[in-house]
N, C-alpha and C positions, 0 to 999 in steps of 0.2 A: 073440416076446417083445417087450414094449413097450420102446422105447429110453428110457434115462434122459437127462435134460437134460445136455448137455455131456459125453456119453460119449466124446468124442474128446479131451478135455482133462483135466488133473489137477484134484483137489479145490481146491487153493489158487487155481489160475487161475480156476476156476468162481466162487469167492467174489468175486474181483476183478471178473470180468465182470458179476456180478449187482449190484455196487455202483455201477457207473459210469452216467453219464447217456446215453451213446451207445448206440444199438441195435447189437447184434452177433449175427450168425448165421453158421453154417457149412453147406456143402453137400458131398455126396459126388460121385462121378464121374458120377452120373446126375442131378445138379442137384436132388436131394431134400434138404430141410433136415434137418440132423442135430442142430443146437443152436440155441437161440433165447433170448436173455436177457430179463430183466425189462423193461429199457428198450425192447427191440424190441416186446414185448407192448403197452406203453403207447403207443408212437408209432403202431403199425399198427392197434391195436384188435383184434388177433388173439391169442388165447391160445396158449401154448406147445404145449398138447395139440393144438390145431387145426393149428398150423404144421408141427410135426415130421412128416416123412414126405411132405409136399406139395412139389411143385416150387416153387422160389422165385418164378417168374413168376406162379403162381396166388395167391400170398400178397400180393405187392407191387403188381402191376398198375402197374408203374413206366414212366415215359417212357424209362427206360434198359434195359428188358428186351429180349429177343430180339436183333435186329441190333446194338443199341447197348449191349449188356450189358458193363459194365466188368469184371465178374468173369470173363466168358468171355475178354475180351482179356487179362486178367492170366494166366489159365491157359494161354492159347496162347503168350504171349510170355515168361512167367515174370517180368514186370516189374510191380511194384505200381502202383496208381493212387491218387493222393492228392487228396482234396477236390474231386471232380467234382460239379457241381451238377445237380440234376434234381428230380423230384417222384415221390411215390407216391400211390396212391389207397387210403385206409384202408378197413377193413371197413365203416365207416359211410358210405362214398362221398365222404369229404372229401379234397380235394387238399391234400397237405402238401409244402412245399418242403423238400428235404434236400440234404446234401452227403455223398458216400460216399468211402470208401477201401477198397482191396481188397488181398488178399495170397494167396499160394499156401499151402495147408495140406499138410504132409508128416508122414509117420510117423517113428518113431525111426531107420529105415534111410534116410531121405531120399527115399523114394518119394512122389510126389504122390498124395494120396488125396482131394483136393477143394480147396475154396477157402473163404476167410473174408472177410466184409465187415462194416465198421462204417458206420453212417449216423447223421447228426445232424439233428434237427428244427430247421429254420431259420425256423419260423413267426414267432418273436419278432424275429429279424433282418430278415425280410421286412417285418414291420409297421413296424419302425423305419425301414427304407429308404423305405417309402412316406410315412412322416411327414416325413422329411427332404426328400422331393421335393415336399412341400406338400400332402399328403393329410390331411384332417381327418376323424375318424370319431367318432360318438357313437351307440352302439347300432347300429341298422340304417341310420342316416343317414351318408352319406359324400360328400365333396366336395373339390375343389381350390380352389373359389371363396373368395376372401377375404370376400365378402358372407355366405356360409354359415358361415364361421369366426366371424364376429360373432354370428350366430344361435346357434351352438353355445355360445359364451360366455354369451349371454343365457339359454339353456336351463339351463345349469349354475347360474347365479345364481338363476333363478326356482325351480329345484328345491329349493334350500336354504331358500327361504321357503315353509314347509309348507302354508300356508292360502290364499295369494294366488290369486285367480281369474285365469285367463289366456284371452285371445282369440287364436286362430290364424287368420289370413286368408291365403288363397292360392287360386289356380285349382285346378280339379279335377285330381287326380293329382299334386300337388306334394309330398305326404307329410305332411299335417296330422296324421293319426293316429300316424304314426311319431314326430313331435315330441311329441305328448301322452304316448305311451308312454315316451319318453326322460325327460320331466319326472317322470313317476311313478316310473320305475325308479331315478332318481338321488335321489329324495326320501326322507324318513323314513317315507313311507307305502308303500314298495316291497313290504313283506311283506303288505300288505292288497290287496284286489281292485282290478283295473282293469276298469271296466265301460264299454262303449261303446254308444251308441244313435244311430242315424241319424234325426234329427228330420224329415227330408224324406221318409222312406219309409213313414210311417203317417198315416192320417187323424187329425184332431184328437182324437176321442173315444178311439181306441185308444192314441194317444200319451200322453194323460193317464193312462190306466190303466197303461201301460208305465212311466211315470216314477214315479208315486206308489203304484201297486198298488191293490187293491180288496178290499173285504170281501164275504163271501158274501151274495148277495141284493142287491148294489148295483145290478145291472141284469140284464136277462134273459140267462140263460146263465152268470151268475156263481155257480157251484155250490159253490165253495170260496174261502177266503181266498187271495189271491195277492200276494206281495211285489212291489213295484216296483223299478226300477233304483236308486233312492235307498237302499232297504233292502238290496239286494244288494251295493251298493258299500261299505256299512258305514262304516269309517274310511278307506277307500281313495280312489280317484279316479273320478269320473264324467265321461266324455268325451261331450259333446253335439255331434255333428257336424251340419252344416247347420242351425245354430240360427236362421238368417235365415228359415227356412221356417215357423216356428211362428206360430200365430194370436195375435191381440191378447189374447184371453181367457187363453190359456196363458202368454203373456208375464207377465201379472199374477200368476199362481200361482207362476211360477218366480221372479219378483222377490221375492215374500214369503219363499220358502225362503232366498234369498240374504240377505235382511235379517234374518229372525228365526231362521234355522237350524232350521226346523220345517216340517212339511207334514202334510196329512191325506189318507190313502188314500180312494178313492171309497167312500162308504157308511160311513165311520168317524165316530165321535162325539167323538173327541179327537185331538189332534195327536201326532205322533211327532217326536222330535229327529233332526236330521241332522248328521253330522260329516264329510260327504264334502267333498272338494275338487272344485270345478267347473272343467273346462277346456272351453271352447266353441270351435267352429271353423265357418267359413263360406267359401264361394267368392264371396260377394256383398259389396258395399261397404256395411257397416252404417251408417257415418256418413251416406252418401247416403240410405239408407232412413230414418234418423232425420229428416233434413231433409224427406223426402217424407211423413212421418207414418205410415209403415208399420212402424216399429219403435220401441218405447218408448225415450225418451232416458234415463230413469232406469235401465232394465235394461241399456242399452248401457254406461253408466258403471260399473255393477256388475260386468259381465263383462270390461270392458276395463281392469282395473287394470294388467295388463301385456299389451301387444299384440305379437305376433310376426307379421311379414309375410314369407311365403315367396316367393322369386322364382320365376318360371316357368323351365322348363328352357331356353327360348330365350335367357334372360338369363344362363345359366351353362353355355354350350355347351362350355366346357373340361372339363365333368364327363362328357360323353357316353362317352368312352373308358373312364374310370374306372368309371362305372356299368355299362357293358357287361361289363367284366371281372368286376365284382361279381355280376351276374346270371348270367354263365356259370358261375362258381363255385357259386352257389346252386342252379342247375338241374342241375349235375353231381351234387350231393349228393341232390337231390330225386328226380331221374329215373334215377339210377345210370348216367350216361353219362360219356364221357371226351372231351368237346369241349374243346379247349385254346386255340383262337384264332378270330379273325374276320379275313377277308381285307381288304386295304387298300381294294379296290373296294367291299366291303360297308360298311366304316366310312365311306367317303366319302359313301355314300348316307344313312347315319344322320346325318352332320354337315350334309348339305344339307337335311334335313327341318326343318320349323318347329315340330314337337311341340305341337300343340294339346292333346293328352292328357297332356303332361308326362312325369314319371318313370314313371307307371303305364303309359302307352302304350309307352314303351321296354321296360319289363319284359315286357309282353304280346308285343311283337315278338320279343324274344329267346326267350321260351318257345315261340312258334310256330316259330321257326327250329330249336329243339331237337327239336321233334316231327318235322320233315321232313328234318333233316340227318343223313345216314348216316355222315358222315365225322368227322374230328377238327377241321375248320375250317368255320366258318359262311361261306358264300360269298354273293355278290350275289343269286343266284337263289333263295336260301332266305328272302329278305325279301319282304314284300308287294309286289305289282306297282307300287303307287303310289310306293313308295320306290325300286324298281329304275329307274323312268323319271324320277326326279328330276333326274339328270344323265346325259348321253350316256356310253356305255361307253368311248369313246376319250378322254373328258375326265376320267374318274373319278380317275386318279392325280394329274393336275394340279390338279383341283378340291379333292382332299383336302389338298394342300399349301397351296393358297390359303386354305382354311377354317382350317387350323391356324394359319397366319400371322395371319389376321384375328382369330381368337379370342385368340391370344397377345398381339397388339397391343392389343386391347381390354382384356385383363386388366392389362397393364402400365400403360396410360394411366389406367385407373380407380384403380389402386393409387398411381400418382404423384400424381393429383389428391387422393386421400384423405390423402396424406402431405405435401401442399402442395409437391410436387416436390422433397422431400428424398430424394435418391436412395439414401442410406445406409439411411434408415428404410424406403423402399419395398423395397429388396433384402432387408432382414430380414423383412418381412412376406411376401415371395414365397419365402422360404427359398432364395435363391440368392446367390452371391457378388456383391459390388458391381461387380467388373470384368465379370462375366457380364451384369449388367443393362446396363452401358454398351454392351457389344457388341450386345445385342439392341435397344437404343434406336437405335443407328446402323443396324443391319441392317434394321430395320422402319421406318426413317424417321419416328420418333416426334418431333413438334415439342416443344421445350422453351421455357419462358418466357425472354425476354431480360432485360436489366438493369431494364427498366421494368415487368416483370411480364407483358408481352404474349407470347403464344405465337408462336414463329417459324413461318412457313408451311412 
């Protein structure tokens, strides 16, 4: 006979348990779940029908299962456990931080018949903790760097201006498309399409057709009308990546669209109106191309109403650990694995690398490590050979600390300079207490200006 939910507790207790925000479940003496409240369903992503009758370890896949099981400790000692921290892996593969409390479950005669556990989702608390530590996040963009914080503020401001064209410049792999998506998502156009096109991936004739579309018979092989990316974007956002690669002739056509908000599909006899917002991106220096005569000055000014310059990863090395943690969480969900950490030696190798491929290169390296790592921790030998040999094995721990100190020193110096050496303002920007900043300045031997404004050696 199918168990009813909360068949071990009374009706009034069941109503209370169904109304609270904490997850609650009970197990019998064989560790099979006998009750599972609504909050437990929401936090774990597992329905009550799926959970009841299963062993709790099969449902929660927690860091506290098996040898570290808090409920087992409670049943063996008879002592409750209050607010122990850990995490579970949800049905969707998402890692969720939780705190748990446990108790012994007895029948009316006082005989132990199982155990009860409550658990609380700490995701919001964890997000706040990271914010207080100086982590900034906007969509899929995350950073500790004050320079990136300024960019996040600019993205938010630009998004509120619904029609302004934007130029995003940065090296390959710095996240230009992520910035474009963040602008779109935060804007009033968020419910409309976001259409992306890599202008450097197609020859000129195909690129023109992809942008503006074509009519049937416009050229050999054009057997049907085909809408272009401008038409597909509608009232949304059109992201033109690698815009520095387009030819002079196509630059003229694109300029006309920006000036007149209309375009003609290939083979068409009349123009079509365009209501899209243009966001362009490039890894090239367009101002230098304008001076060299390879990019039209008028088009450059049209797309450069607001310019966002993304720093390369080597200029925001303090983000490597944060980004690594982010990618570990991402690939745990994507690949349904339970990798929880990266060794200090492996992290030292990541910090020692100069990252010519930027954030995308780091993401690819973590994905590669996921493929070959059979354990819960990414080790040095799971990294590409070129990174493994970046520093000698016996120097990795020392080198890691050296790099950390160097990057922390660089971050503090740049923040002090940006705040004209006002230490209170710098501490606020760094999200640390003023006395902590003073201690770090002394520990890292950071020179400060003397009374004449000159920096002490």
